[in-house]
C-alpha positions in Angstrom: 1.3 4.6 15.6 1.2 0.8 14.7 4.9 0.6 13.9 5.8 2.4 17.2 3.4 0.4 19.4 4.3 -2.9 17.9 8.1 -2.3 17.4 9.0 -5.5 19.2 6.7 -7.8 17.2 8.2 -10.1 14.6 8.0 -8.4 11.1 6.6 -11.7 9.8 3.8 -11.7 12.3 3.1 -8.1 11.7 2.9 -8.4 8.0 0.7 -11.5 8.2 -1.6 -9.8 10.7 -1.8 -6.8 8.4 -2.9 -9.0 5.5 -5.5 -10.7 7.8 -7.0 -7.3 8.7 -7.1 -6.4 5.0 -9.0 -9.6 4.3 -11.5 -9.0 7.1 -12.0 -5.3 6.4 -12.4 -5.8 2.6 -14.9 -8.7 3.1 -16.9 -6.5 5.5 -16.9 -3.7 2.9 -18.1 -6.2 0.3 -21.0 -7.3 2.5 -22.1 -3.8 3.5 -25.4 -2.3 2.5 -24.8 1.2 3.9 -22.0 3.7 3.8 -21.3 3.4 7.6 -20.5 -0.4 7.4 -18.6 0.1 4.2 -16.5 2.9 5.8 -15.8 0.7 8.9 -14.6 -2.1 6.6 -12.3 0.2 4.8 -10.9 1.5 8.1 -10.1 -2.0 9.2 -8.4 -2.8 5.9 -6.6 0.6 6.2 -5.2 -0.5 9.6 -4.0 -3.7 8.0 -2.3 -1.7 5.3 -0.7 0.5 7.9 0.8 -2.6 9.5 1.8 -4.3 6.3 3.4 -1.5 4.2 6.0 -0.1 6.7 6.9 -3.6 7.9 7.5 -4.8 4.3 9.7 -1.7 3.6 11.6 -2.1 6.8 12.1 -5.8 6.2 13.5 -5.1 2.8 16.1 -2.6 4.1 17.1 -4.9 7.0 18.2 -7.8 4.8 20.4 -5.9 2.3 23.7 -4.0 2.7 23.3 -0.3 3.4 24.4 0.6 -0.1 21.5 -1.4 -1.6 18.7 0.1 0.5 17.4 2.4 -2.2 17.0 -0.6 -4.6 15.4 -2.7 -1.8 12.8 0.0 -1.1 12.1 0.4 -4.8 11.6 -3.4 -5.1 8.9 -3.3 -2.4 7.4 -0.1 -3.8 7.3 -1.9 -7.2 4.6 -4.2 -5.7 2.4 -1.2 -4.7 3.1 0.5 -8.1 2.1 -2.8 -9.8 -1.1 -2.7 -7.9 -1.8 0.7 -9.6 -0.7 -0.6 -13.0 -2.6 -3.9 -12.9 -4.7 -4.2 -9.8 -6.7 -0.9 -10.2 -7.5 -1.3 -13.9 -8.3 -5.0 -13.4 -10.5 -4.3 -10.4 -12.3 -1.5 -12.4 -12.8 -3.9 -15.3 -14.1 -6.7 -13.1 -16.4 -4.2 -11.3 -17.8 -3.1 -14.6 -18.6 -6.7 -15.5 -19.7 -8.2 -12.1 -20.5 -5.3 -9.8 -18.5 -3.4 -7.3 -18.5 -6.2 -4.7 -16.6 -8.7 -7.0 -13.2 -6.9 -7.0 -13.5 -6.6 -3.2 -14.1 -10.3 -2.8 -11.2 -11.1 -5.1 -8.9 -8.8 -3.0 -10.1 -10.4 0.3 -9.4 -13.8 -1.1 -5.9 -12.9 -2.3 -5.1 -11.5 1.1 -6.2 -14.7 2.7 -3.9 -16.7 0.4 -1.0 -14.5 1.2 -1.2 -14.9 5.0 0.3 -18.4 5.1 2.7 -17.5 2.2 4.2 -14.7 4.3 4.3 -16.9 7.5 6.2 -19.6 5.6 8.3 -17.7 3.2 9.3 -14.5 5.1 11.2 -15.4 8.2 14.2 -14.3 10.3 13.9 -10.6 9.6 16.2 -8.8 12.1 14.5 -6.3 14.4 16.0 -2.9 14.9 16.9 -1.8 18.4 13.8 -0.4 20.1 13.6 3.4 20.2 11.5 5.5 22.6 8.8 7.8 21.2 10.9 10.8 22.4 13.9 9.6 20.5 11.9 9.1 17.3 10.6 12.7 17.6 14.1 14.0 18.2 14.9 13.5 14.5 12.4 16.2 13.7 14.9 18.8 15.0 16.6 18.4 11.7 15.0 21.0 9.4 16.0 19.1 6.3 14.1 16.0 7.5 11.0 18.1 8.4 11.0 19.6 4.9 11.4 16.1 3.3 8.4 14.8 5.4 6.3 17.8 4.4 7.1 17.3 0.8 6.1 13.6 1.0 2.9 14.5 2.8 1.9 17.1 0.1 2.8 14.6 -2.7 0.7 11.8 -1.2 -2.2 14.2 -0.4 -2.2 15.6 -4.0 -1.9 12.1 -5.5 -4.7 10.6 -3.5 -7.1 13.6 -3.9 -6.9 13.1 -7.7 -6.5 9.3 -7.8 -9.4 8.5 -5.5 -11.8 10.5 -7.7 -10.2 9.4 -11.0 -13.5 8.0 -12.3 -15.3 11.3 -11.8 -12.4 13.5 -13.0 -12.0 11.5 -16.3 -15.8 11.0 -16.9 -15.8 13.6 -19.7 -13.0 11.7 -21.5 -14.3 8.1 -20.8 -18.0 8.7 -21.0 -18.3 6.7 -17.8 -16.8 3.6 -19.4 -15.1 1.3 -16.9 -13.0 -0.2 -19.6 -11.6 3.1 -20.8 -10.9 4.1 -17.2 -9.1 0.8 -16.7 -7.0 1.6 -19.8 -6.1 5.1 -18.4 -5.2 3.6 -15.0 -3.0 1.0 -16.7 -1.1 3.6 -18.6 -0.6 5.6 -15.5 0.6 2.5 -13.6 3.1 1.4 -16.3 4.7 4.9 -16.2 5.0 4.5 -12.4 6.7 1.1 -12.7 9.2 2.5 -15.2 9.9 5.5 -12.9 10.2 3.3 -9.9 12.7 1.1 -11.7 15.0 4.1 -12.2 14.4 5.5 -8.7 16.0 2.7 -6.6 19.5 2.6 -8.3 19.6 6.4 -8.5 18.9 6.6 -4.8 21.7 4.2 -4.1 
């Protein structure tokens, strides 16, 4: 919805705005004292992520030749995979030491620092020709594309249903230790980085 409604906006502005929303939403979640306010903060941060991630992926493919697009997408995806390998374990470890709010404040602060970095360092990204909503939906007439989208949906749903509850699922193995959970998440993330490194060139 965000990518369609803001298709004419500069990718730089859209990515910086997404980071700003992530900062605001994460700070609100860190300040919350009830589940309703925490959920609202996470929704705001989620909207920021929805603006940032597709924009960054589209920007990467727009500045490379067509035959290098797989590698470009893998490069952007490496950042998100790195967040799994380093960010999640680090946040878990920090949370075990200083409470659950501390990793959120660190994330909000990092997002604030990245806003001017994106505005200064990421410029001149070409915008694709605007497409109507009807034209976008017309691609779904291709059965192969629909099956690919369904496969992606099922993969992300299955991944998140396990990953979000990883602390509960692994409790029997970790004994509730945040440090051991961090080690498990780190091992998982490293495997993701290695796989991602092979995926881009293979896609090309």
